[in-house]
Backbone as numpy.savetxt, mean C-alpha at the origin, in Angstrom:
# Nx Ny Nz CAx CAy CAz Cx Cy Cz
5.90 -22.60 -0.87 5.03 -21.70 -1.59 4.00 -22.51 -2.38
2.74 -22.05 -2.32 1.68 -22.75 -3.05 1.84 -22.52 -4.54
1.13 -23.33 -5.36 1.27 -23.18 -6.80 -0.06 -23.22 -7.54
-1.17 -22.99 -6.81 -2.47 -23.11 -7.45 -3.42 -22.02 -6.97
-4.31 -21.60 -7.88 -5.36 -20.64 -7.55 -6.72 -21.32 -7.46
-6.71 -22.62 -7.29 -7.96 -23.38 -7.31 -8.92 -22.96 -6.19
-8.40 -22.35 -5.14 -9.25 -21.94 -4.04 -10.04 -20.67 -4.36
-9.71 -20.01 -5.47 -10.37 -18.77 -5.85 -11.44 -19.03 -6.91
-12.55 -18.29 -6.87 -13.55 -18.41 -7.93 -12.95 -18.06 -9.29
-13.57 -18.59 -10.34 -13.05 -18.36 -11.68 -12.98 -16.88 -12.02
-13.95 -16.10 -11.54 -13.96 -14.67 -11.81 -12.69 -14.01 -11.27
-12.30 -14.39 -10.06 -11.09 -13.81 -9.48 -9.85 -14.28 -10.21
-9.84 -15.52 -10.65 -8.70 -16.01 -11.42 -8.56 -15.23 -12.72
-9.69 -14.90 -13.35 -9.65 -14.11 -14.59 -9.15 -12.71 -14.31
-9.59 -12.11 -13.20 -9.14 -10.77 -12.85 -7.64 -10.73 -12.60
-7.13 -11.76 -11.93 -5.69 -11.82 -11.68 -4.91 -12.00 -12.98
-5.41 -12.85 -13.86 -4.74 -13.06 -15.15 -4.71 -11.76 -15.95
-5.82 -11.00 -15.91 -5.87 -9.73 -16.60 -4.89 -8.73 -15.98
-4.80 -8.73 -14.65 -3.87 -7.84 -13.98 -2.43 -8.13 -14.34
-2.08 -9.41 -14.38 -0.71 -9.81 -14.76 -0.41 -9.37 -16.19
-1.38 -9.55 -17.08 -1.18 -9.15 -18.48 -0.95 -7.64 -18.59
-1.69 -6.85 -17.83 -1.54 -5.40 -17.86 -0.17 -4.98 -17.36
0.28 -5.61 -16.29 1.61 -5.29 -15.75 2.69 -5.55 -16.80
2.61 -6.69 -17.47 3.59 -7.01 -18.51 3.50 -6.02 -19.68
2.28 -5.70 -20.09 2.10 -4.79 -21.23 2.70 -3.42 -20.94
2.42 -2.89 -19.75 2.91 -1.55 -19.42 4.41 -1.55 -19.16
4.92 -2.62 -18.61 6.37 -2.76 -18.42 7.07 -2.74 -19.78
6.58 -3.56 -20.70 7.20 -3.64 -22.03 7.07 -2.32 -22.78
5.89 -1.69 -22.69 5.64 -0.45 -23.42 6.54 0.67 -22.92
6.73 0.74 -21.60 7.53 1.82 -21.02 9.01 1.67 -21.34
9.45 0.44 -21.58 10.89 0.21 -21.74 11.33 -0.10 -23.18
10.38 -0.36 -24.08 10.76 -0.86 -25.39 11.48 0.17 -26.25
11.22 1.44 -26.03 11.85 2.48 -26.87 13.17 2.98 -26.31
13.57 2.46 -25.16 14.79 2.94 -24.53 16.03 2.44 -25.28
17.03 3.30 -25.36 18.30 2.90 -25.96 19.34 2.53 -24.91
19.02 2.77 -23.64 19.95 2.45 -22.55 20.08 0.93 -22.43
21.32 0.46 -22.34 21.56 -0.98 -22.25 20.90 -1.57 -21.02
20.92 -0.81 -19.92 20.31 -1.30 -18.66 18.83 -1.59 -18.86
18.13 -0.67 -19.55 16.69 -0.85 -19.74 16.39 -1.95 -20.74
17.28 -2.13 -21.72 17.07 -3.22 -22.67 17.09 -4.57 -21.98
17.88 -4.66 -20.91 18.00 -5.92 -20.18 16.99 -6.03 -19.03
16.13 -5.03 -18.87 15.16 -5.03 -17.77 14.17 -6.18 -17.93
13.90 -6.84 -16.82 12.98 -7.98 -16.86 12.13 -8.03 -15.58
10.92 -8.51 -15.74 10.13 -8.95 -14.59 10.44 -10.42 -14.39
10.93 -10.77 -13.21 11.32 -12.15 -12.96 10.19 -12.97 -12.35
9.39 -12.34 -11.49 8.29 -13.06 -10.85 7.16 -12.08 -10.54
5.94 -12.59 -10.55 4.78 -11.88 -10.00 4.11 -12.85 -9.06
4.00 -12.46 -7.79 3.51 -13.37 -6.75 2.31 -12.76 -6.05
1.25 -13.52 -5.96 0.07 -13.12 -5.19 0.32 -13.44 -3.73
0.09 -12.46 -2.84 0.21 -12.71 -1.41 -0.97 -12.08 -0.70
-0.98 -12.14 0.61 -2.06 -11.52 1.36 -3.31 -12.38 1.41
-4.45 -11.74 1.59 -5.70 -12.46 1.88 -6.14 -13.38 0.74
-5.93 -12.97 -0.51 -6.36 -13.84 -1.62 -5.46 -15.07 -1.75
-4.23 -14.98 -1.28 -3.36 -16.15 -1.28 -3.69 -17.05 -0.09
-4.00 -16.42 1.06 -4.31 -17.21 2.27 -5.72 -17.79 2.23
-6.58 -17.26 1.36 -7.98 -17.69 1.27 -8.81 -17.18 2.44
-8.49 -15.98 2.94 -9.34 -15.36 3.96 -9.79 -13.97 3.50
-9.90 -13.82 2.19 -10.31 -12.56 1.59 -11.78 -12.26 1.89
-12.11 -10.98 1.81 -13.48 -10.52 2.03 -13.99 -9.93 0.73
-15.21 -10.27 0.36 -15.77 -9.77 -0.90 -17.25 -9.49 -0.69
-17.53 -8.33 -0.10 -18.91 -7.91 0.15 -19.41 -7.24 -1.12
-20.35 -7.88 -1.82 -20.77 -7.41 -3.13 -21.71 -6.22 -3.09
-22.07 -5.75 -1.91 -22.86 -4.52 -1.86 -22.02 -3.36 -2.38
-22.69 -2.34 -2.90 -21.97 -1.20 -3.45 -21.05 -0.58 -2.41
-21.49 -0.59 -1.13 -20.70 0.01 -0.06 -19.89 -1.02 0.71
-19.83 -2.25 0.19 -19.18 -3.32 0.93 -17.66 -3.26 0.85
-17.02 -3.82 1.87 -15.55 -3.89 1.90 -15.08 -5.05 1.04
-14.04 -4.82 0.25 -13.49 -5.86 -0.60 -11.98 -5.88 -0.47
-11.43 -7.06 -0.25 -9.97 -7.19 -0.11 -9.27 -6.90 -1.43
-8.14 -6.23 -1.36 -7.33 -5.95 -2.55 -6.62 -7.22 -3.01
-6.18 -7.18 -4.27 -5.22 -8.16 -4.76 -3.83 -7.62 -4.43
-3.07 -8.34 -3.62 -1.72 -7.92 -3.24 -0.71 -8.65 -4.12
0.10 -7.88 -4.84 1.04 -8.46 -5.79 2.47 -8.02 -5.47
3.37 -8.99 -5.39 4.80 -8.72 -5.28 5.39 -8.89 -6.67
5.99 -7.80 -7.19 6.64 -7.85 -8.50 8.15 -7.89 -8.26
8.80 -8.92 -8.75 10.25 -9.04 -8.61 10.90 -8.72 -9.94
11.77 -7.70 -9.92 12.44 -7.23 -11.14 13.95 -7.45 -11.00
14.67 -7.27 -12.10 16.09 -7.61 -12.08 17.01 -6.39 -11.94
16.43 -5.22 -11.64 17.26 -4.03 -11.49 16.65 -3.13 -10.42
17.49 -2.66 -9.52 17.01 -1.85 -8.39 16.29 -0.59 -8.84
16.72 0.00 -9.95 16.10 1.25 -10.42 14.65 1.03 -10.84
14.30 -0.17 -11.22 12.93 -0.48 -11.61 11.99 -0.49 -10.40
12.56 -0.51 -9.20 11.75 -0.54 -7.96 11.30 0.86 -7.54
11.87 1.88 -8.14 11.56 3.26 -7.77 10.06 3.51 -7.86
9.43 4.03 -6.77 7.98 4.30 -6.82 7.58 5.24 -7.95
8.53 6.05 -8.44 8.22 6.97 -9.52 8.56 6.43 -10.90
8.97 5.17 -10.98 9.34 4.59 -12.27 8.14 4.63 -13.22
8.42 4.96 -14.49 7.34 5.14 -15.45 6.47 3.89 -15.59
7.11 2.73 -15.65 6.33 1.51 -15.86 5.38 1.27 -14.69
5.81 1.60 -13.47 4.94 1.41 -12.31 3.74 2.34 -12.37
3.98 3.59 -12.71 2.88 4.54 -12.80 1.88 4.13 -13.87
2.39 3.69 -15.00 1.51 3.26 -16.09 0.68 2.04 -15.67
1.34 1.06 -15.07 0.64 -0.15 -14.66 -0.41 0.15 -13.59
-0.03 0.94 -12.58 -0.96 1.24 -11.50 -2.16 2.04 -12.00
-1.93 2.96 -12.94 -3.04 3.73 -13.50 -4.01 2.84 -14.26
-3.49 1.91 -15.05 -4.37 1.02 -15.81 -5.13 0.07 -14.90
-4.46 -0.44 -13.88 -5.12 -1.35 -12.95 -6.23 -0.63 -12.20
-5.99 0.64 -11.88 -7.00 1.42 -11.19 -8.22 1.63 -12.08
-7.98 1.90 -13.36 -9.11 2.09 -14.30 -9.86 0.78 -14.50
-9.15 -0.33 -14.47 -9.78 -1.64 -14.66 -10.85 -1.88 -13.61
-10.61 -1.39 -12.38 -11.55 -1.58 -11.29 -12.27 -0.26 -10.96
-12.59 0.50 -11.99 -13.17 1.82 -11.77 -14.58 1.72 -11.21
-15.04 2.75 -10.51 -16.39 2.76 -9.95 -17.46 2.92 -11.00
-17.08 3.00 -12.29 -18.08 3.09 -13.35 -18.88 1.79 -13.47
-18.29 0.71 -13.00 -19.00 -0.56 -13.03 -20.08 -0.56 -11.94
-21.20 -1.26 -12.18 -22.25 -1.32 -11.15 -21.73 -1.84 -9.82
-20.87 -2.85 -9.87 -20.24 -3.37 -8.65 -18.73 -3.41 -8.90
-18.02 -2.35 -8.52 -16.58 -2.29 -8.79 -15.84 -3.45 -8.15
-14.84 -3.95 -8.84 -14.01 -5.01 -8.28 -13.01 -4.46 -7.29
-12.28 -5.33 -6.62 -11.25 -4.88 -5.68 -10.07 -4.26 -6.42
-9.28 -3.50 -5.72 -8.11 -2.86 -6.32 -6.90 -3.78 -6.23
-5.89 -3.43 -7.02 -4.60 -4.11 -6.96 -3.62 -3.22 -6.21
-2.83 -3.81 -5.33 -1.72 -3.08 -4.73 -0.43 -3.82 -5.09
0.57 -3.05 -5.50 1.83 -3.62 -5.96 2.97 -3.20 -5.04
3.83 -4.14 -4.71 5.12 -3.81 -4.12 6.18 -4.39 -5.06
7.30 -3.68 -5.20 8.31 -4.06 -6.20 9.67 -4.16 -5.53
10.33 -5.30 -5.72 11.66 -5.53 -5.14 12.49 -6.34 -6.12
13.79 -6.34 -5.91 14.67 -7.28 -6.62 14.75 -8.57 -5.81
15.15 -9.65 -6.47 15.31 -10.92 -5.77 16.39 -10.81 -4.71
17.45 -10.07 -5.01 18.54 -9.87 -4.04 18.00 -9.22 -2.77
17.14 -8.22 -2.94 16.57 -7.53 -1.79 15.67 -8.47 -0.98
14.83 -9.23 -1.68 13.95 -10.18 -1.00 14.77 -11.19 -0.19
15.79 -11.76 -0.82 16.61 -12.76 -0.13 17.35 -12.17 1.06
17.77 -10.91 0.94 18.41 -10.24 2.06 17.45 -10.11 3.23
16.20 -9.80 2.94 15.20 -9.66 4.00 14.84 -11.02 4.60
14.82 -12.06 3.77 14.58 -13.41 4.29 15.75 -13.84 5.19
16.96 -13.47 4.78 18.15 -13.78 5.57 18.07 -13.13 6.95
17.46 -11.92 6.99 17.35 -11.19 8.26 16.05 -11.47 8.99
15.28 -12.44 8.49 14.09 -12.89 9.21 12.94 -11.93 9.22
12.75 -11.13 8.15 11.64 -10.19 8.11 10.33 -10.93 7.90
9.45 -10.84 8.91 8.25 -11.65 8.94 7.36 -11.44 7.73
7.25 -10.20 7.26 6.41 -9.91 6.10 6.83 -10.76 4.91
8.12 -10.87 4.68 8.61 -11.64 3.53 8.64 -13.13 3.82
8.80 -13.49 5.10 8.66 -14.90 5.46 7.26 -15.39 5.12
6.25 -14.55 5.39 4.87 -14.92 5.08 4.67 -15.08 3.58
5.25 -14.17 2.80 5.12 -14.28 1.34 5.78 -15.55 0.84
6.98 -15.85 1.36 7.70 -17.06 0.93 6.91 -18.31 1.28
6.18 -18.26 2.39 5.42 -19.42 2.84 4.04 -19.52 2.16
3.35 -18.39 2.00 1.95 -18.40 1.57 1.74 -17.93 0.14
2.74 -17.25 -0.45 2.56 -16.65 -1.77 2.32 -17.66 -2.87
1.65 -17.20 -3.92 1.34 -18.05 -5.07 1.90 -17.39 -6.33
2.84 -18.02 -7.03 3.39 -17.42 -8.26 2.32 -17.33 -9.35
2.17 -16.14 -9.90 1.29 -15.93 -11.04 2.08 -15.89 -12.34
3.37 -15.60 -12.20 4.27 -15.58 -13.36 5.70 -15.79 -12.86
6.48 -16.60 -13.60 7.90 -16.77 -13.30 8.67 -16.84 -14.60
9.68 -15.98 -14.73 10.55 -16.00 -15.90 11.34 -17.29 -15.92
11.40 -17.91 -17.07 12.14 -19.16 -17.19 13.58 -18.95 -16.79
14.06 -19.80 -15.88 15.44 -19.72 -15.43 15.67 -18.78 -14.27
14.60 -18.11 -13.80 14.78 -17.20 -12.67 15.07 -18.00 -11.40
15.85 -17.40 -10.53 16.27 -18.07 -9.31 15.15 -18.08 -8.27
15.29 -18.95 -7.29 14.28 -19.06 -6.25 14.73 -18.31 -5.00
13.80 -18.21 -4.03 14.14 -17.59 -2.76 15.12 -18.48 -2.00
15.93 -17.85 -1.16 16.79 -18.62 -0.27 15.94 -19.20 0.86
16.51 -20.10 1.60 15.82 -20.65 2.76 15.75 -19.57 3.85
14.55 -19.23 4.31 14.42 -18.15 5.29 15.07 -18.49 6.63
15.48 -17.45 7.34 16.03 -17.59 8.68 15.18 -16.74 9.63
14.20 -17.35 10.28 13.30 -16.58 11.15 14.06 -15.82 12.23
13.61 -14.59 12.47 14.18 -13.76 13.52 13.67 -14.26 14.86
14.53 -14.24 15.87 14.09 -14.68 17.19 13.00 -13.75 17.71
12.05 -14.26 18.48 10.99 -13.41 19.04 11.55 -12.25 19.84
12.65 -12.47 20.54 13.24 -11.40 21.36 13.74 -10.25 20.48
14.45 -10.59 19.39 14.96 -9.56 18.49 13.84 -8.89 17.72
12.83 -9.66 17.34 11.68 -9.08 16.64 10.97 -8.06 17.52
10.84 -8.36 18.80 10.19 -7.44 19.73 11.00 -6.16 19.89
12.32 -6.29 19.98 13.18 -5.11 20.11 13.01 -4.20 18.89
13.05 -4.79 17.69 12.94 -3.99 16.48 11.55 -3.37 16.35
10.52 -4.14 16.68 9.16 -3.62 16.59 8.96 -2.44 17.52
9.49 -2.55 18.75 9.36 -1.45 19.71 10.11 -0.20 19.21
11.26 -0.39 18.60 12.02 0.74 18.06 11.23 1.44 16.96
10.58 0.67 16.10 9.77 1.27 15.05 8.61 2.08 15.64
7.93 1.48 16.64 6.80 2.18 17.25 7.25 3.48 17.90
8.36 3.43 18.61 8.84 4.61 19.33 9.35 5.69 18.38
9.64 5.33 17.15 10.04 6.33 16.16 8.83 6.89 15.41
7.97 6.00 14.91 6.94 6.42 13.97 5.70 7.03 14.62
5.30 6.55 15.78 4.09 7.13 16.37 4.32 8.57 16.82
5.43 8.89 17.50 5.69 10.30 17.80 5.81 11.16 16.54
6.36 10.59 15.47 6.46 11.34 14.22 5.07 11.67 13.68
4.15 10.71 13.76 2.77 10.97 13.32 2.11 12.04 14.17
2.35 12.00 15.48 1.78 13.01 16.38 2.32 14.40 16.06
3.61 14.49 15.75 4.19 15.79 15.39 3.55 16.34 14.11
3.34 15.47 13.15 2.69 15.90 11.91 1.27 16.38 12.19
0.58 15.71 13.12 -0.79 16.09 13.42 -0.83 17.45 14.14
0.15 17.70 15.01 0.22 19.01 15.67 0.48 20.11 14.65
1.29 19.83 13.63 1.52 20.79 12.55 0.21 21.07 11.82
-0.54 20.01 11.53 -1.85 20.17 10.88 -2.76 21.06 11.73
-2.82 20.81 13.03 -3.68 21.61 13.90 -3.26 23.08 13.89
-1.98 23.34 13.93 -1.49 24.72 13.90 -1.89 25.40 12.59
-1.74 24.66 11.49 -2.05 25.24 10.18 -3.54 25.50 10.01
-4.39 24.61 10.50 -5.83 24.83 10.38 -6.29 25.96 11.30
-5.68 26.09 12.47 -6.06 27.15 13.39 -5.65 28.53 12.88
-4.70 28.56 11.96 -4.21 29.84 11.45 -4.56 30.08 9.98
-5.42 29.22 9.43 -5.69 29.32 8.00 -6.54 30.52 7.64
-7.57 30.82 8.46 -8.48 31.94 8.17 -8.99 31.87 6.74
-9.35 30.66 6.33 -9.89 30.42 4.98 -8.88 30.73 3.87
-7.62 30.82 4.22 -6.57 31.03 3.22 -6.24 29.69 2.56
-6.34 29.66 1.22 -6.19 28.40 0.50 -4.80 27.80 0.66
-3.78 28.65 0.71 -2.42 28.14 0.85 -2.24 27.44 2.20
-2.77 28.04 3.24 -2.70 27.40 4.56 -3.47 26.08 4.56
-4.65 26.08 3.94 -5.46 24.86 3.90 -4.74 23.74 3.16
-4.09 24.10 2.07 -3.34 23.10 1.31 -2.16 22.55 2.12
-1.47 23.45 2.83 -0.38 23.00 3.70 -0.90 22.06 4.78
-2.07 22.40 5.32 -2.68 21.56 6.36 -3.05 20.19 5.80
-3.56 20.17 4.56 -3.92 18.89 3.92 -2.69 18.03 3.73
-1.58 18.64 3.32 -0.34 17.88 3.15 0.14 17.32 4.49
0.09 18.14 5.54 0.51 17.67 6.87 -0.37 16.53 7.36
-1.66 16.61 7.05 -2.57 15.54 7.47 -2.28 14.26 6.69
-1.97 14.40 5.40 -1.56 13.23 4.62 -0.35 12.57 5.25
0.65 13.38 5.65 1.85 12.86 6.26 1.55 12.18 7.60
0.56 12.72 8.32 0.15 12.09 9.58 -0.40 10.70 9.34
-1.31 10.59 8.38 -1.93 9.30 8.07 -0.89 8.32 7.55
-0.03 8.79 6.66 1.03 7.93 6.13 1.91 7.40 7.26
2.32 8.28 8.16 3.19 7.88 9.27 2.48 6.90 10.21
1.20 7.13 10.43 0.43 6.24 11.30 0.39 4.82 10.73
0.14 4.72 9.43 0.09 3.40 8.82 1.48 2.75 8.76
2.51 3.54 8.46 3.87 2.98 8.50 4.18 2.47 9.91
3.75 3.22 10.93 3.97 2.81 12.32 3.36 1.44 12.58
2.11 1.27 12.20 1.44 0.01 12.48 2.06 -1.14 11.69
2.31 -0.92 10.40 2.86 -1.99 9.57 4.24 -2.42 10.04
5.08 -1.45 10.39 6.42 -1.77 10.85 6.40 -2.45 12.21
5.51 -2.02 13.09 5.42 -2.63 14.42 4.92 -4.07 14.33
3.98 -4.31 13.42 3.40 -5.64 13.29 4.28 -6.59 12.47
4.92 -6.07 11.40 5.58 -6.97 10.44 7.05 -6.63 10.19
7.55 -5.53 10.77 8.91 -5.05 10.52 9.11 -4.65 9.06
8.01 -4.37 8.36 8.09 -3.95 6.96 6.91 -3.06 6.64
7.16 -2.05 5.80 6.08 -1.22 5.26 6.43 -0.88 3.83
5.45 -0.96 2.91 5.75 -0.66 1.51 6.31 0.75 1.33
7.27 0.88 0.42 7.87 2.19 0.15 6.96 2.96 -0.80
5.90 3.50 -0.24 4.93 4.25 -1.03 4.33 5.36 -0.19
3.91 6.43 -0.89 3.19 7.52 -0.23 1.69 7.40 -0.46
1.28 6.32 -1.13 -0.13 6.12 -1.44 -0.85 5.62 -0.19
-1.57 6.51 0.49 -2.19 6.12 1.75 -3.33 5.13 1.56
-3.87 5.07 0.36 -4.91 4.08 0.10 -4.32 2.67 0.11
-3.15 2.53 -0.47 -2.47 1.23 -0.46 -2.01 0.88 0.96
-1.47 1.85 1.68 -1.06 1.60 3.06 -2.26 1.21 3.92
-3.37 1.90 3.71 -4.60 1.57 4.45 -5.01 0.13 4.20
-4.94 -0.30 2.95 -5.33 -1.67 2.61 -4.46 -2.70 3.33
-3.14 -2.49 3.31 -2.23 -3.42 4.00 -2.51 -3.43 5.50
-2.75 -2.26 6.08 -2.97 -2.17 7.52 -4.28 -2.83 7.92
-5.33 -2.61 7.14 -6.64 -3.16 7.49 -6.64 -4.68 7.44
-5.75 -5.26 6.65 -5.65 -6.72 6.62 -5.05 -7.27 7.92
-4.26 -6.43 8.59 -3.65 -6.87 9.85 -4.62 -6.80 11.01
-5.53 -5.83 10.99 -6.54 -5.73 12.05 -7.78 -5.06 11.49
-8.89 -5.80 11.36 -10.12 -5.26 10.76 -10.71 -4.08 11.52
-10.30 -3.86 12.76 -10.83 -2.72 13.51 -10.49 -1.40 12.83
-9.46 -1.40 12.02 -9.05 -0.18 11.32 -10.03 0.22 10.23
-10.82 -0.72 9.75 -11.75 -0.43 8.64 -12.75 0.65 9.01
-13.17 0.65 10.27 -14.21 1.59 10.69 -13.73 3.04 10.75
-12.42 3.25 10.73 -11.91 4.62 10.80 -12.37 5.44 9.61
-12.39 4.84 8.44 -12.73 5.58 7.22 -14.03 5.03 6.64
-15.17 5.61 6.98 -16.45 5.16 6.40 -16.41 5.28 4.88
-16.93 4.29 4.20 -16.92 4.31 2.74 -18.23 3.75 2.20
-19.32 4.04 2.90 -20.62 3.52 2.50 -21.16 4.22 1.26
-20.75 5.46 1.04 -21.21 6.22 -0.12 -20.01 6.90 -0.78
-20.21 7.31 -2.02 -19.14 8.04 -2.70 -18.85 9.35 -1.99
-19.87 9.94 -1.37 -19.68 11.19 -0.64 -18.72 10.98 0.53
-18.83 9.84 1.21 -17.93 9.54 2.32 -16.52 9.21 1.81
-16.41 8.61 0.65 -15.12 8.23 0.10 -14.33 9.44 -0.42
-15.06 10.48 -0.86 -14.42 11.61 -1.53 -13.36 12.32 -0.69
-13.60 12.64 0.60 -12.56 13.35 1.37 -11.26 12.56 1.47
-11.34 11.25 1.69 -10.12 10.46 1.78 -9.37 10.46 0.45
-10.11 10.40 -0.66 -9.46 10.44 -1.96 -8.77 11.78 -2.19
-9.38 12.86 -1.71 -8.75 14.17 -1.79 -7.46 14.19 -0.96
-7.53 13.58 0.22 -6.35 13.54 1.08 -5.23 12.74 0.41
-5.58 11.66 -0.26 -4.58 10.86 -0.98 -3.90 11.71 -2.05
-4.67 12.53 -2.75 -4.12 13.38 -3.80 -3.27 14.52 -3.24
-3.50 14.86 -1.97 -2.84 16.03 -1.39 -1.33 15.87 -1.33
-0.82 14.65 -1.33 0.63 14.47 -1.24 1.36 15.22 -2.35
0.79 15.22 -3.54 1.40 15.94 -4.66 0.67 17.25 -4.93
-0.64 17.17 -5.07 -1.39 18.32 -5.56 -1.45 19.48 -4.57
-1.45 19.20 -3.27 -1.51 20.28 -2.29 -0.27 21.16 -2.36
0.81 20.62 -2.89 2.06 21.38 -2.99 2.30 21.98 -4.37
1.80 21.31 -5.41 2.22 21.69 -6.75 1.09 22.12 -7.69
-0.15 21.87 -7.33 -1.26 22.20 -8.23 -1.99 23.46 -7.76
-2.11 24.44 -8.66 -2.83 25.66 -8.33 -4.34 25.41 -8.23
-4.80 24.34 -8.86 -6.23 24.05 -8.88 -6.70 23.26 -7.65
-5.75 22.68 -6.91 -6.15 21.83 -5.78 -6.75 22.66 -4.65
-7.86 22.18 -4.13 -8.46 22.79 -2.94 -9.24 21.71 -2.21
-9.38 21.91 -0.93 -10.10 20.95 -0.11 -11.06 21.72 0.79
-12.36 21.43 0.72 -13.33 22.19 1.52 -12.99 22.11 3.01
-13.23 23.21 3.72 -12.89 23.26 5.14 -13.65 22.21 5.94
-14.90 21.92 5.55 -15.67 20.88 6.26 -15.02 19.51 6.08
-14.56 19.24 4.86 -13.88 17.97 4.61 -12.58 17.89 5.39
-11.84 18.99 5.43 -10.57 19.00 6.15 -10.80 18.77 7.64
-11.84 19.37 8.17 -12.16 19.18 9.59 -12.55 17.73 9.87
-13.37 17.15 8.99 -13.80 15.76 9.16 -12.59 14.81 9.06
-11.72 15.07 8.10 -10.52 14.25 7.95 -9.64 14.33 9.19
-9.55 15.53 9.77 -8.77 15.70 10.99 -9.34 14.88 12.14
-10.67 14.86 12.26 -11.32 14.08 13.32 -11.07 12.59 13.13
-11.19 12.12 11.90 -10.98 10.69 11.65 -9.51 10.31 11.85
-8.60 11.23 11.48 -7.17 10.96 11.66 -6.82 10.87 13.14
-7.45 11.70 13.95 -7.21 11.64 15.40 -7.63 10.28 15.94
-8.76 9.77 15.46 -9.20 8.42 15.86 -8.21 7.36 15.38
-7.68 7.56 14.16 -6.69 6.62 13.63 -5.46 6.57 14.51
-4.96 7.73 14.93 -3.77 7.78 15.77 -4.01 7.05 17.10
-5.18 7.24 17.67 -5.50 6.60 18.95 -5.59 5.08 18.78
-6.22 4.64 17.69 -6.38 3.20 17.47 -5.05 2.55 17.15
-4.24 3.20 16.33 -2.91 2.65 16.00 -2.08 2.50 17.27
-2.15 3.47 18.14 -1.41 3.36 19.42 -1.90 2.17 20.22
-3.21 2.00 20.31 -3.79 0.87 21.04 -3.36 -0.46 20.45
-3.47 -0.59 19.11 -3.13 -1.86 18.45 -1.66 -2.18 18.57
-0.81 -1.18 18.45 0.63 -1.42 18.56 1.01 -1.80 19.97
0.41 -1.16 20.97 0.71 -1.51 22.35 0.23 -2.92 22.67
-0.91 -3.32 22.10 -1.38 -4.70 22.26 -0.36 -5.67 21.67
0.12 -5.33 20.49 1.09 -6.18 19.80 2.39 -6.30 20.60
2.89 -5.18 21.07 4.15 -5.18 21.81 4.00 -5.85 23.17
2.79 -5.83 23.69 2.55 -6.45 24.98 2.47 -7.96 24.90
């Protein structure tokens, strides 16, 4: 594992330092008032930069509509319950990091994506040769390490034959699942008749389609996919594996970005918010782009398996 950020411009080093500080602040704030003994002993053991900024193949197009690589962070905690995607500290940290890179700036910075695991879980995955974690162990750069925290075990790479078997199993499970979700979306849109409840149900089904498509690609390529329903984060991880995916979701203007952001919100709001609505034109456009996503994911996965 590398130990230096010297390959990154000073501006990016400052952004990463600020991100690490925010994660610690929100972790401490969320847990400091707890009386539970488990939470009193809660700790962040490591924060590791991985992905394109660690490998030094990041993209940073400074145009307003330009593509910018995310900061990918692995947070290692000492309790499995802290890994829950709904954990308060995670929500607080992710919300603050999102505001830090808000579009209010003339040239917004890249976003942060977080994955959270215990060291035991990471070592178990290294023991089983999970390529995603092998890459982190090899290429990752520690941004923070708790004094006395243990290190990763020596990885045991999975044989190519076994990796292919597992990858094919993931593809054969997840791509049909995405297609089923898309058929549900089509049924709901064909029967909506401008009924808001039907449209909201269709938006949720489309969200599930996109989520499943990205899980399919990530699992087929790396045998791992982050445990999140945030399709924006899944999109970021997937686009790093194959840049052809970037063209699926145009983001040259805020108007083009808005439908995808609505779709991201649909996972919760389409089911629980009375105020949520999605224009029929946006829903139709999202359906068209999702159909292209399904076709491209199938192509990329078949290339990989071949």
